[in-house]
C-alpha positions as CSV (number, residue, x, y, z in Angstrom):
1,M,65.1,73.7,81.7
2,M,63.3,73.0,85.0
3,G,63.4,69.4,86.3
4,L,60.6,67.3,86.5
5,S,59.8,67.3,90.4
6,T,59.8,71.1,89.8
7,K,57.1,71.2,87.4
8,A,55.0,68.6,89.5
9,R,55.3,70.4,92.7
10,G,52.0,71.2,94.2
11,R,50.2,69.1,91.6
12,W,50.2,64.9,93.1
13,H,46.8,65.2,94.3
14,Q,45.9,65.7,90.3
15,I,48.9,63.4,88.8
16,M,48.3,60.2,91.1
17,P,44.8,59.6,90.4
18,E,45.7,59.9,87.0
19,L,48.5,57.0,87.3
20,G,45.9,54.6,88.7
21,I,46.6,55.8,92.7
22,D,43.0,56.3,94.3
23,A,42.6,59.3,95.9
24,R,41.4,58.0,99.0
25,F,45.5,57.1,99.5
26,L,46.4,60.9,99.1
27,K,45.1,61.7,102.7
28,K,47.6,63.2,105.3
29,K,46.9,60.5,107.7
30,N,47.8,57.0,108.1
31,G,46.0,54.3,106.3
32,P,45.9,51.1,104.1
33,C,49.1,51.1,101.6
34,P,48.1,51.0,97.9
35,M,51.2,49.1,96.8
36,C,51.3,46.2,99.6
37,G,48.2,46.6,100.9
38,G,49.4,47.1,104.8
39,K,46.3,48.0,106.9
40,D,47.6,51.1,108.9
41,R,51.4,51.6,107.3
42,W,50.9,54.2,104.7
43,R,51.2,58.3,105.1
44,F,50.9,60.5,102.0
45,S,52.4,63.8,103.5
46,D,52.9,65.7,100.6
47,L,55.6,68.0,102.0
48,G,56.5,71.0,100.5
49,G,54.0,69.8,97.8
50,N,56.8,67.5,96.6
51,G,54.3,64.2,96.6
52,T,56.2,62.8,100.0
53,W,54.8,59.3,101.2
54,W,55.8,56.5,103.5
55,C,55.2,53.0,103.8
56,N,56.4,51.1,106.9
57,R,57.1,48.3,104.5
58,C,57.9,49.7,100.8
59,G,59.7,52.9,102.1
60,G,59.3,56.6,100.8
61,G,60.3,59.0,99.0
62,G,59.1,61.7,96.6
63,G,56.0,61.8,94.0
64,V,58.0,60.3,91.2
65,A,59.3,57.4,93.2
66,L,55.7,56.8,94.1
67,A,54.7,57.0,90.5
68,M,57.5,54.6,89.6
69,Q,57.0,52.0,92.6
70,F,53.5,52.1,91.9
71,T,53.1,51.3,88.2
72,G,56.4,49.6,87.8
73,L,57.6,51.7,85.0
74,P,60.8,53.2,84.4
75,F,61.6,56.7,85.0
76,K,61.4,57.8,81.3
77,E,58.3,56.4,81.2
78,V,56.8,57.8,84.1
79,A,58.4,61.3,83.3
80,R,56.6,61.0,80.2
81,R,53.0,60.5,82.0
82,I,53.6,63.1,84.6
83,E,54.5,65.8,81.8
84,H,51.1,64.4,79.6
85,I,49.2,64.9,82.8
86,I,50.5,68.6,83.7
87,G,50.7,69.7,80.4
88,D,52.1,73.2,79.8
89,A,50.2,74.6,83.1
90,P,52.4,77.1,85.1
91,V,54.5,75.5,87.8
92,A,52.6,75.4,91.1
93,R,54.3,77.1,93.8
94,P,54.4,75.5,97.3
95,R,51.8,76.3,99.9
96,T,53.6,78.6,102.7
97,G,53.0,78.4,106.4
98,A,51.1,81.2,108.8
99,I,54.1,83.8,108.3
100,G,54.0,83.3,104.7
101,R,57.4,81.5,104.3
102,V,58.2,78.0,103.0
103,N,60.4,76.2,105.8
104,T,63.1,74.4,103.5
105,R,65.4,74.0,106.3
106,R,65.7,70.9,108.2
107,P,65.1,70.9,111.9
108,Q,67.8,72.0,114.1
109,R,69.1,69.7,117.0
110,A,69.0,71.1,120.4
111,V,72.4,70.9,121.3
112,A,73.6,71.6,124.8
113,K,75.4,74.9,125.4
114,R,78.8,74.1,127.7
115,R,79.6,76.1,129.9
116,P,83.6,77.2,130.6
117,N,85.5,75.2,133.3
118,T,86.3,78.0,135.3
119,S,87.9,75.6,138.6
120,L,91.6,75.7,138.6
């Protein structure tokens, strides 16, 4: 059985307006928050098609968390509504980069290489 986030991947631009979030909030740039009304603290980045978002006041998360926080409904009800919206459509594949792969790894921190101590 597939999880809700997996079924909804890549469909958040369709799902969110159905839940009441205006499409103008679903752009990949800073703007007003649909929940707290802050003027320039909201970002809907939709990383990997997961509905990723961030507000400097409200916090952030994935598409399911946004739906729950915006509607004020518990997970079970939000899940029922999302399932109704996406229906039996096939699972969307995440968008790939220019080389045809999806980067699922976290960025690696630069680590300075230690040189062996040659002075004795």
